[in-house]
N, C-alpha and C positions, 0 to 999 in steps of 0.2 A: 603532567609530565612534559619534559622538554621536547621540542620538535626534533631534536637530534637523536632521539631514541631509535635504534635500528629497527626495521620492519621484522615482524615475527613471521619467518617463513621456514618451511620444513629444513631440516638439517642436510638432506641429501636431495639431489634434483630428482624430479619425478620421471618416470619413463615416458616414452613417447605414447600418447593415448590412442586407443583404437578408434576407429571411426564412429563406433556406437557410443563411446564414451564422450568423444568430442561433440557428438550430437546433443548429448545431455547436458553439456556445459553452456547452456544458454545463459546469458548475463542479464541481471536486473539493475539497469543503470540510468535509464532515460531521465527520470525525474531527479535522481541523485545529482547527476552532472548539471542538469539545468538549474537547479536551484542554487548550487554553487555558483553558477554564472549570475544568476539574478541577484544573489546576495551582495555581490559587490557592485550593484547597478550605479550607484551614485558616483563611482570612481571611474565610470566608463569615460567621463569627460576628457580625460587625458589620453584616450585612445579613439579618437574620432573615426579612424580608418579601420576600426575593427571589423564592422559589419560587411565591409566591401569584399572581404575574402570568403565570407561564408556562402556555400553552395546552396541554391534553391532547387526544389523539386517542382512537381505540378501543383497548380493552384487548387485551393479548396473549392469545389463546386458551391455555387450560391444556392439558397433556398429555392425549392421547386415552386412553381405557381401555386398559390393556395395554401402552401406550407408556413406555418407560423413558428416563430422563435420564441420558446417557452420563457426564456429569461431575458427577452428584450435586448437592451444595450450592454448586458454583461459579456465578457469576453471568455470563451472556452479554448483552451490551448491543450491538444493532445501531445503528450510527451511518451515518446517510445524509444526503447533500447533495443538495438540489434547487435549481433556478434562479429560485425565486420572487423576485420584486423587489417584492412588496407592501409599501406603506407608504414607498417610496422617495421622495424629493424630486427636484424636476427636475434639481438639480445632481448628485445621486447617479445618477440615470439615465444623465446624460451622461458622468459619470466611468466608469460600468460599460459604456459603449458599449452600451447596452440601450434598446430601444423601450419604449414606455409600457405594454405587456402585462404581465399579472402572473406569466406563466411558471407553473412549479410541476410540469409533468409530467416534466421531464427530470431525471435523475439519474445522475451518473457515479461517484460515490464511495460504496463500501460497505465498511465496516471493522467487525469484531466485537471488542469490548473484552472480554476474558476475564479476570474476576477470580476468582482462587482463594479458596475458602473458608477455606483454612489460613494465610492472610496472606502467601503468596508473592507474587513479583513480578507484576504484571498483564502481559497480552500484548495488544498490538494487531495484529489479523490483517487484512491488505489483501486484497480480492477484486477482481481486474481486471474493469474495466467490460465487456469483451469476452469474459469467460468463457463459453464454449459450454456451456450446462447445460439440464436438463429444467425447465420452468416448469410447475408443476401447473395443469392445465386449459388450458394454451396450447401444449403441445409444446415443441419444441426452440427455443432463442433465445439471444441474449446476455443476460447476467444483468441488465444495466441495463434491458432491456425489460420485466422482470417489474413494475416499478413502474408504468411507462407503460400497460401493457396494463390493468392493474387500475384505475389512475387515469381512464382514457379510458372504460372501461365504466361507472365510477360517474358520471362528467360526463355520459354519454349517458343515464343514468337520472335526471338532473337532481337529483342529490345535491349538497350544499353542497361549497364548495372544500375544508374541512377534513375532511369525510367522504371525498372523494375522494382527499385524500393519506393518510388512514388506510387506505384500501383498498390504495394502492399500497405502503404500508409492510408491511401484513399479507400481501400477496402475495409481497413480497420475503422476508419471515421464512419462509413456506412453502417457498420455493425454497432458501434457505441450509439449512433444516432437512433438506431432502431431500439436498442436496449434502454436507453435512458430517456429518450424523448428531446435530449439537448442538441442544439446545433453546434458542432465544432467548427470555430472560426479560423483556427489555425493549428498547424502542427510543428513539432520539433523533434528531430531524432538524434540520438547521441549513440556512438558505437562503443564497443568494449574497449578498444584502444584509447579512445578519448578519455573514458572515465579512468583508466590506468594512470594516464598522463596528468589528469587533473588531481587525482588524489595524492599523486606525488608533489604536484606544484604547491599545494597549500601546506605540505608538511605533515600529512597524516591528520587522522580524526580519532579522538578518544571514545573508546567504547567499553562496556563492562558486561561480561557474560555471567550467567548464573552457574554455568557448569563449563568446564573444559571442552572444546570441541576439536576434533581431529579426524584422521582417516576412519577411526573405528565407528564414529558416530555418523559420518558423512559417507555412507557406502550403501550398496544395494544388498540383496540377500546373498550374493556371490561374493562379496568382499571388494566389489568395484568401487573405487572412489569417485567423487563427482567435483565438488567445488574446489578441493585442495585445501580446505581450511585447517589451520593448525594454531589455535589460540588457547590460552590458559584460562582458568577461571578468574574472574575479576577483571581489573581495568587494563587495557592495552591501548597504546597508540598505533593505529594501523594505516597503512597506505599501500598503493600498488596492488601486488597479488593478493595479500590478505584482506585489503579493502573489498576487492572484488569477490573473494570467498566468503566474506561476511554477508554481503548483501544479496548473494544469489543462492546460498545454502538453503535447502529445504528438506534433504534426507536428514533423518535423525532428530528432527524438530517435532515436538508433540502434535502441532497442527500444520505441518507441512508448508503449503504455499501461503496460508494465512499467517503463520508465524514469520515467514520470509517478509511478507508486506509490513509487518510490525518492525522488522529490522531495518527495513529501507526507510520508514518514517522515523524511527530512532536515529540512524544515520544522519538524516537530513537535520534533525534538531541539534545534534551534536555539531555537524558541519556549519550550521548558521553561526554558532558562537565563534568557530575558528575563523571563518572567512570574513566576518565582520569586526575582527579584532584588529588592533593597530599592527599586529605582526604580519598580517597579509595586506591590508588596505594601504598602510603607511610605508610599506616595503616595496619600492618600485621594481625590484628584481623578481620577487614573488608574485606580484601582481601582473607583471609582464608574463612570467612563465604560466600563470593561470589563464590569461587571455589567450596566449598562444595554444595552449592545450585545449581550450574550448573551441577556438577557431578552427582547429583541425579535426574536429570530430562531429560537427553539426551539419544537419540537413534541415532546412526549414522551407515553408511554402513562401512564394515570392512577395507577399503582402505583409508578412510578419516584420514589424519594426522592432527590433530587440532593444534598443535604447528606450523606445516609448513604453514598451512592456516593462522594463525594469523599473521605470519611474512609478508605474502603476503599482507595483508590488513591493515598494520601498519598506512596507510594513514587515516584510520578511525579516528585515534587519532587527527590527525590535521583538521578534519572536511572536507576532500575533497571527501568523499563518495557522490555519486549521488543518488537521489530517483526518480524513474519513476514508472508510471503505464502503463500497457498494453493498446494499442489504444482501445478505447471503445465508445459505442454510447449512454452511460448513462443509466439510469433505463428505462425499458420497461414492458409492459404487454404483455404476448403471451398467447395462448389457446391451448396447447397440449392436445389432446383428450378431447376437450371442457372444460379443467379445466383451470381457470384463474391463471396465474403464473406470479410473479414479477421476472425479471431477469435483468442482466446487458448485453446489447448487445455487442458483440466483433466486433470491426472493423477489420475484417478479411484482407480487401483489403490494410489497411495500415500497417498491420503486417510486410510484408517483408521490407518496408522502415525503420519501427522501429528498427528491427534487424540489418539492415545495419548502422543506426546511432549508435547502441550500439557497433558495431565493429569499429566505428570511420570513417565510410564511408558516402558518400552523400546519404540521404534517397532516392532521385530520381536522378538516374544516368543521365537522360536526361534533367535535369533542367538547368545544367550550360550552356550548348549549345543554350538554347533558348534565343532569344532576345525579350525583352518586347514589346508586342503589343501596338498599339496606343490606348488610352482610347475609343475613337469613335467606335472602332472595338469590343469592348468587353461588354458583358452583364453579370450583376451580380445579385446574391440574397444577401440581407443583413438580418441578423438574430440578434436578442438580446438575449445574454446569461447572461444578468445581470437583476436586478431588478429595474433598472433606467428607469422610464416611457418615452417613446418617443425617446429612445437612437437610435434605428434602424431608424426611421424616419428622425432624424436630420442627421445621417450619409448618409443615402440614398440621402438626398437633397445636401449634400456636394459632394458626388461622382458623381452626375448628373452634378454639377457645373463644376467638373474637366472633363466632356466630357464622363463619362460612361453611358451606358443604364442600368437601374436598373429594374428588374422584381419584384421579390417577396420580400416584406418587412414584417417581422413577428417575432414572438418569437421563440427562439431556443428551448424552451421547458425544457431545462435543464441549471443550472448555469454553465458557462465557466470560468475557473480561468485564461486562457489566450486567447488573440484574436487570432483567426485562420482564415486563407485563405485556404479553401479546394478547391481541384480542381480535376477533373478526368483525367485519361490519355489522353495526346494529347492537354491539355490546358495550357501547361508550359507557353507559351507566354503570354497569358491573365492573368494567376496567377502572373506572375513577374510585369505586369502592375498594378495590384491591390495592390500588396505589396509596390510598389513605392508611391501609394497613401494612403496607411494605414501603415505608417513607424512602424517597430518593431513587426508587426504581424508575426505569425508563418505560414509557407507554409506546407500543409499537402496534400500529394497525397492520394486520396480515391476513391473508386467507388460508394460511397453512395451519391454523389451529381451528378447532370446532367450538371451543369455548376459551374463557379467560384463562391463560397459562402463565404462571409465575415461573420464570427461569432463573435460578439463582446463580449469581455470577462471583467472580474473585474479588469483586470490589467490597465484599462484605456486607452488603445490604440484605436485610432480613425482615421477618415479621416484627412489628413494632414492639412486641412484649420480650424479644430476645435482644441479647447483646448485638452490637453493630458488626462484630467480628469474633469469631471463637477465640481469637488470641487477645481480645481487648481487655478480658477481666484481669484485675491487679489487686494485690493485697495492701497496696499503699494508698493512703488517702490523699497524697500530693497529686496535683494535676499532672497528667502524663505530657512530657515534652514530645512534640512531633518528631519522629525519626528523621535524621538527614539522609537524604538519598545519595547514593554513590554517583560519581561521574558528573559532578557539577549539578546535581539536582535531577539528572534523568534517571538515576537508578541503574539497575541491571536488567538483563533481558536474556531470553532463552536463545 
């Protein structure tokens, strides 16, 4: 679609939001804005003075004595988004459905940009906002509260807004360091207003929805709206308010915050193509608007060299960046102090293997030496991570035919995008036997299972004796042509 297509916004202006609802409108923008920035890195040579106006917060503390850096000379940049509207015009505040307050304490998006020192493709790691973690000095909590806890403490001590935001960022870094074992080298914060301006500056981004999203889907049990999304089924070009709504919506989505992360990653992939096109890079007016929007919304640590970082991640322009999410157990309900709380459980047992893979190593060092066990010696559980009725039962029957013993056959409880073979330590041989029987499944070492567990995902991977996908059967003998995905190959999304 042409860049001139109007923004798809609701026909009538939304009413002034209550304080409760404004608190709920936390934006997921940090990585989105940053990658738009990085994507045009090689064109920054024409704007040598760009970085001189970017404000800096407190420096990132160096490694403590005796502390090692797991990934050596690789670079890790924390990307955070907060809801600050400082500097917004009256018209922008209205478009953002925001009050006149400056905001700043709320942050829902945390991503880590991992840039290997050997020049290999960078990885953007998403951390769900509701991840239940240990926050140093504050105890257990959702990871997005790490920033707010330190920010509030700093404000109560009458520190400046920038100092308070620095405190929030450094507390988030401590929390992620503890969670992952990675050392965060730099940080970059982008605010809500900046993302609004950036998405307008590039003329919008093309997205495709599986179903229409509006106030009915994006509301709580009392009908209170949240992100303000109003988009039809199919392809739309979005910018400004609707771009914000697209990346921050979680209510009404099947997997809540995890689906929102998928949207953020999807939006980035679409934005890469837009920002690296001649329409932006070779248009001095659009490029100037983009850099102006970026410069007005950043807060970085003093030692972060934006131009050098852009050169390091030039592979973004060729679409080679990887998107990952930390190992998690999906949405859960817990009851701290007797209060029902919705969280995303973190699979801490799988975290070391995840980090090893990030560094290009084997997730399980003991797996390669293990020899696949004979099926008759292996007992499996089979869980259905899709909405296909009877899928676990059919696969359990097929695996029994192959010689395996199958104990539990049940629902996984959450949608799984990939078919997994989860196994505990010491079960490497049994896991290899299961993978041979379920080709293409991903092996995951974790302490969350007692025995080898096959989790069937929406990728269609199944037991070898079954069709790859329930919809793959055809009466035609002609080879099937791969279906074209909508929206430039990205397909559609929840």
